[in-house]
LUMDREN-891562 format. One record per residue (C-alpha): residue in one letter; x, y, z. Coordinates in steps of 0.001 Angstrom, whole numbers, plus 500000, padded with zeros to 6 digits. Each point is the difference from the previous one (the first is absolute). Example, Ala and Ser with C-alpha at 12.3 -4.5 7.8 and 13.67 -1.06 7.14 Angstrom:
2
A512300495500507800/S501370503440499340/
***
This chain:
394
M506527526891498835/K498990501503496673/P496270500122499240/V499016497203497665/Y496909501528498481/K498402503219498936/K496416501108500486/Y497518499453497196/S496697501830499647/S498622498288496949/K496195499947500080/N499853497253497394/N500589497201502502/R498624501671503113/K496585498370499931/N501224496438499487/H502703500124502639/S497998501769502678/G497059497689499408/N502161496933500468/R501614501396503140/N496615500574501623/R499276496272499752/R503332498877501440/K500441498792503517/K502099502610501747/S503133498772501733/T500487501052503611/L503781499867499655/D501707503258500975/P501743501323496841/Q502816501417502135/L501116496414500670/L500684499683496278/I502601502766499873/K503570499083500810/K503345500833498460/A502542497257499468/V502844500209502494/I502710499477497429/S502859501218502145/E499154497573502783/L499425496921497888/K502495497262500757/D500030496763498093/Y500294497041502331/V503265498182499366/S500449496689501754/D503429499150501368/R499680496553498440/D499134498662496576/Y497936496963499081/N503140497930499594/S500866500483503681/M496491499296501292/P499115496668501675/I498127498561497020/H500618497026497736/Q502603500379497256/Q497472499050497311/L497813502908501084/K503007502339500047/D500773498957496438/A496383500558498914/L499954503487501558/A503315500840498344/I498523499070496610/K497156502442500703/G502581502687500703/Y499236500226503716/V503050501120501973/K498849501416503345/P496725499537501898/T497518502797500555/E499404501067503597/I496869497887500502/Q501797496978498543/D503108500582502113/R498177500481503291/T497544497095499680/L502177497245498537/E501368498364503138/A496630500100501779/L498330498333497018/L502750497405499627/D499461499202503703/K496301499561499150/K498825502781502284/D496776501821499228/V500708503410498473/L498031503227499691/G501597502182497327/I498898503603499566/A501447501661496914/Q498863502246497178/T499509498617496504/G503080499540497857/T502273498990502895/G500557496370499030/K497359498298502168/T499409497238497436/G503654499018500104/A499941500242503786/F497646497038500291/L500955498069496852/I503733499753500714/P499677498189503364/I497173497806498679/I502050498944496980/N502946499331502295/Q497860497679502148/L498679498229496891/I503535499348498737/E500960498478503346/N496718498131500528/N498043499370496799/S496547500050501600/N496991499965497703/P497741501887500410/F501771502363502350/A498704503568500115/L496951502079499105/V500323503659498974/V496738501953500200/V499820503398498290/P497137502453499352/T500241500414496213/R500494497899496901/E502866502164498792/L501933499551503226/A499469496234499930/I501456499821496487/Q502899502201501052/V500836497735502960/Q499931496918497787/Q502227501625497392/E502503500951502700/F499964496474501425/K500608498490496570/S502909502328499294/M501596499221503376/T499637496232499627/K501052499499496402/G501671496604499724/L499212499043503603/K497026497741499164/L497687501917502301/F496484500670498786/S497201502437500729/A496307500311499207/C498059503253499721/F496228500139500502/I498076503215499360/G496503501120499094/G499095500645496382/T501683496810498775/N498684496553499101/I499312498028503194/N500333496700498125/K503579500856499069/D500691500689503668/L498635496570500907/Q502331498427497439/I502974501960501349/L499288498698503505/R500508496455498774/R503679500869499547/D502500500577502762/S500549503604501109/H502297501127502790/L498510503485500205/V496332500877499581/I499155503652499262/G496544501461499718/T497290502501500784/P497700499177502957/G496830499318498000/R501563497544497560/I501957498235502747/L496800499378501961/D498163498918496840/L502601497282499493/V499814499030503673/N496206499709499804/R500371497746496954/K502374497845502112/A502693500521497383/L502334501850502386/D500700498738503517/L501269502850502173/R500945497562502759/K502922498762497910/L501636503436499839/N502711500787502530/T500413503762499536/L497582502897499415/I501009503351498532/L497482502847500060/D501342502687497673/E498535503516499816/F497888499106503013/D498636503517500476/R498719500076496446/M498278496645500427/L498057501424502920/D499252503205498059/M498549497915497173/G497679498100502335/F501866496695500149/V500056499773503801/H497523497075500165/D501796498160497189/V503312500447501801/K498482498625503212/K498698496930498126/I503475499374498569/L501513500390503470/Y497486497488501377/G500944497540497268/M503682500384500900/Q499736499733503776/N502867497505500082/R502419502193498051/K503463500380501509/H501037503347498591/T498190503255499144/L501280503126498257/L497988503201499720/F501092502976497904/S498211503340499803/A500659503553498863/T497795501550502664/L499024499087503538/N497071501247502055/D498106499132503171/K497261498164498109/Q502547497431498801/N501789499434503313/K497480497596501545/L499918497773496924/I503787500090499630/K500375498807503608/E497722497072499169/I501997499142496875/L503598500282501228/T501716498293502931/R502730502009501751/P500944501686496713/V503201501799499150/T498869503462498891/V502039501846497386/K498921503531499113/I501592501694497020/S497321502703500120/N497718501164502802/G497030498504498183/T498156503280499538/S502070502474497983/T500511500204496275/G503377499640498333/D502457502787500672/N501266499839496436/I496659500945498400/N499030503595499263/Q496288500293500788/D497667502854499106/I496355500762499305/I498335501599496992/K497007502090501003/I497122499899497525/S497127502466499975/S496663499668498240/E501308502201497154/D503112497916499332/D500387497523497175/K501229497110502103/F500754497697497085/G501791502821498206/I502246500520503026/L500790496284500045/L500920500096496292/E502232503030500529/M501872498094502706/L500337496778498007/N501446501868497024/R502888501390502053/T503361498486499123/N500787498769503535/F496726498017500186/K501322496784498469/K498222497021501593/I496825500908501876/L497566498035502119/V496593501716500307/F497479498833502581/E496226500305499663/E497397498844502525/T497798497627497981/K500275497552497109/H497692502117497838/R502009503181500576/V503258498194499235/N498591498771496698/R498659503450499106/L503190501872500935/C502205497551498096/A497858500414496877/K500170503809500267/L503785499932500373/N500456497801496946/K497665502223497995/A502091503008501064/G503167498328498701/I501395498685503298/K500776496290499640/S498260498380502961/D498800496672501304/Q497993498951503046/I499715497558502877/Q496660499540501740/G497747497261501268/N497962499522496830/K503130499115498036/S501030496358499704/Q503242498935501635/N501556499558496566/A499008503542498980/R501322501438503272/Q503327498228499594/K500323501213496397/A499324503562501163/L502720499692502650/D502464498584497470/R499292502824497536/F500526502536502789/K503266498372501113/K501343499958496439/G499072503635499424/E497489499201497278/V497512502177501882/K500842503113501994/V497084499882502442/L498420497169501941/V496577500879501429/A498896497824502905/T497746499467502963/D501511499089503355/V500475496449498752/A503297501266498546/A501184501638503212/R501561496675500919/G501922497609497832/I501466502432497479/D503760499707500330/I501313502481497440/S503042501955501129/D499761502875497521/I496485501412500496/T500675503735500043/H496605501255501174/V496903498839501828/I496886502131499520/N496852499611502088/Y497231501331497770/Q497778499983503091/V500953500273503667/P500326496421501358/E497494498941502639/S502661499079502564/F503570500902500842/D500990496325499828/S498784499907496418/Y501976503158499282/I503197498505501449/H499712496877497876/R499236501936496835/I502895502422500157/G502312497176501032/R500053498973496333/T502425502879499332/G503237500951501708/R501237496402499951/A503506498562499818/G501560503118501501/K498428502393497496/T498025503147500778/G496340499815499048/E497193502493499442/A496418499679501222/Y497128502406499316/T496398499919501168/F497109501896498414/V497919501672502703/D496538501421499270/
***
């Protein structure tokens, strides 16, 4: 792998950068874990021996998928379909970008076509962006089928949510906090829901939603079907998973611990004499750096770094917790359309960004955990493409 940076010894920025670094919480993550070359020669795209048209799903759903341009299922979709159609509990372990959303939506939509139950299922996700993404995918798959969804997330008007709940919705999607808020207001009755989907389960636990998840589980004790999808799996989760799922079918597309084989990963060592921001600019100005996601550790640092990039002539936008949901969605849309080259974000963006052409992920600081690192770099190297991930190491 070619080096991506050169050493700088500018004294002009030395004081500011070293002073900031001294106040940062040092990550205990071993930098050697962040170095890995993509195994291009060994990459094999999964090709199912069947297409959607030959799968045991309703013709109306086949037609809707054909309109979307879907021909063959991804591996996670292919290997979980029959179990989900048979209403068996499923534990799916797969890296981001492998089609997990379709894996649970396709069988749910199929069941709704055959038995128009309302309300039917609850999808719980860790972030607002992912909730919106799931709803958009559901709408595109059910166009013309008269199936309806409702999405409830923080940062939006609760009164509008209460109005939405007065209408019929087959699928309810939301983040844990807002779901429980609506339950506490007696606007949403979890007992009426037949199926529970916990998506990005590992991230929900990472973000501290374990008690919220348990409250939702308690409210849905009579559910008949549970699906749990996660990119990673560790011993801390096993006990809770055993409480959630009943004799589950387990489908592993990844081992639950490693990063994607199709992502080149390297570190950028920074000394006290280096101009860290200057190195970042030098990288971003290279011709092969086309659509870049840069992670910072706090909302304040995201805001500051985004402002510095724009001042330096790099069109950038940001996603962080102080931004309204509307502002965050606009930033995502601008990034998708290529109106900005760089999106600066906290870990809130590590889940829910489904953009297939992100060329690079840059960790401006070493992440605090390897799980966080996996989710961050999973934003690149999607849809069979090779991605690049770099981490600045002090």
